[in-house]
C-alpha positions as CSV (number, residue, x, y, z in Angstrom):
1,M,-26.5,9.9,-1.6
2,T,-27.3,13.2,-3.3
3,R,-28.4,13.7,-6.8
4,S,-25.0,15.2,-7.7
5,D,-23.3,12.0,-6.3
6,I,-25.5,9.9,-8.6
7,A,-24.8,12.2,-11.6
8,E,-21.1,12.0,-10.9
9,L,-21.3,8.2,-10.7
10,R,-23.2,8.0,-14.0
11,Y,-20.7,10.3,-15.6
12,A,-17.8,8.1,-14.5
13,V,-19.6,5.0,-15.8
14,G,-20.1,6.8,-19.1
15,Q,-16.4,7.6,-19.3
16,L,-15.6,4.0,-18.6
17,R,-18.1,2.9,-21.3
18,R,-16.3,5.1,-23.8
19,S,-12.9,3.8,-22.7
20,I,-13.9,0.2,-23.0
21,G,-15.4,0.9,-26.4
22,S,-12.0,2.3,-27.5
23,I,-10.2,-0.8,-26.1
24,R,-12.7,-3.0,-28.0
25,S,-11.9,-1.2,-31.3
26,H,-8.2,-2.0,-30.7
27,Y,-8.3,-5.5,-29.3
28,G,-11.6,-6.8,-30.7
29,D,-13.5,-9.6,-28.9
30,A,-10.6,-10.7,-26.6
31,S,-11.6,-12.4,-23.3
32,M,-10.2,-9.5,-21.2
33,V,-12.4,-7.0,-23.2
34,R,-15.5,-9.2,-22.6
35,R,-14.8,-9.3,-18.9
36,L,-14.4,-5.5,-18.8
37,E,-17.7,-5.2,-20.6
38,N,-19.3,-7.6,-18.1
39,D,-17.9,-5.5,-15.2
40,L,-19.3,-2.4,-16.8
41,E,-22.7,-3.9,-17.1
42,R,-22.6,-4.9,-13.4
43,L,-21.7,-1.3,-12.5
44,T,-24.6,0.0,-14.6
45,I,-27.0,-2.3,-12.9
46,D,-25.7,-1.5,-9.4
47,T,-25.9,2.3,-10.2
48,D,-29.5,1.9,-11.2
49,E,-30.3,0.0,-8.1
50,L,-28.5,2.4,-5.8
51,E,-30.4,5.3,-7.3
52,Q,-33.8,3.6,-7.2
53,S,-33.6,2.1,-3.7
54,P,-30.5,3.3,-1.8
55,P,-29.5,1.5,1.4
56,P,-29.6,3.3,4.7
57,E,-26.8,5.8,5.1
58,V,-24.1,5.1,7.6
59,P,-24.0,7.8,10.3
60,R,-20.8,9.8,10.1
61,R,-18.5,9.4,13.1
62,L,-17.2,12.6,14.4
63,Q,-13.5,12.5,15.2
64,D,-12.3,13.8,18.5
65,P,-10.5,17.1,18.1
66,I,-6.7,17.2,18.4
67,Y,-5.5,19.9,20.6
68,V,-2.3,21.7,19.8
69,P,-0.9,23.7,22.6
70,D,-0.1,27.4,22.0
71,S,3.0,27.3,24.2
72,K,6.4,27.5,22.6
73,S,7.9,24.1,21.9
74,D,11.4,23.0,23.1
75,E,13.7,24.1,20.3
76,A,16.4,21.7,21.5
77,A,14.2,18.8,20.3
78,W,14.7,20.0,16.7
79,M,18.5,20.6,16.8
80,G,20.2,18.6,14.1
81,A,16.9,17.7,12.4
82,Q,16.9,17.7,8.6
83,D,14.9,20.4,6.8
84,E,13.8,18.0,4.0
85,G,11.5,19.5,1.4
86,L,11.9,23.0,2.5
87,G,14.3,23.9,-0.4
88,F,17.6,24.2,1.6
89,H,20.1,21.9,3.2
90,S,21.0,21.5,6.9
91,R,22.0,24.8,8.4
92,P,22.6,26.0,11.9
93,R,19.3,26.7,13.7
94,T,18.7,30.2,15.1
95,T,16.3,31.1,17.8
């Protein structure tokens, strides 16, 4: 984990702390608010532990490449297919 990853995590925990503070000001000492504060405290502790003694990194698994042939595909396979999301309705296909 890089320093920027830790900084980003700390920033997110800080934003969460501010949000929970805002929720507390609206709902007071409700049990749900106390649980959120407890979860936040656990996140803070885990972030500190992760920064001070990170576990070994998991090696990244490289994915096998997907080969796409350069040859022209069979246009007949696409006849009658819907052109959804392209901004126009079904139309006769041209070659």
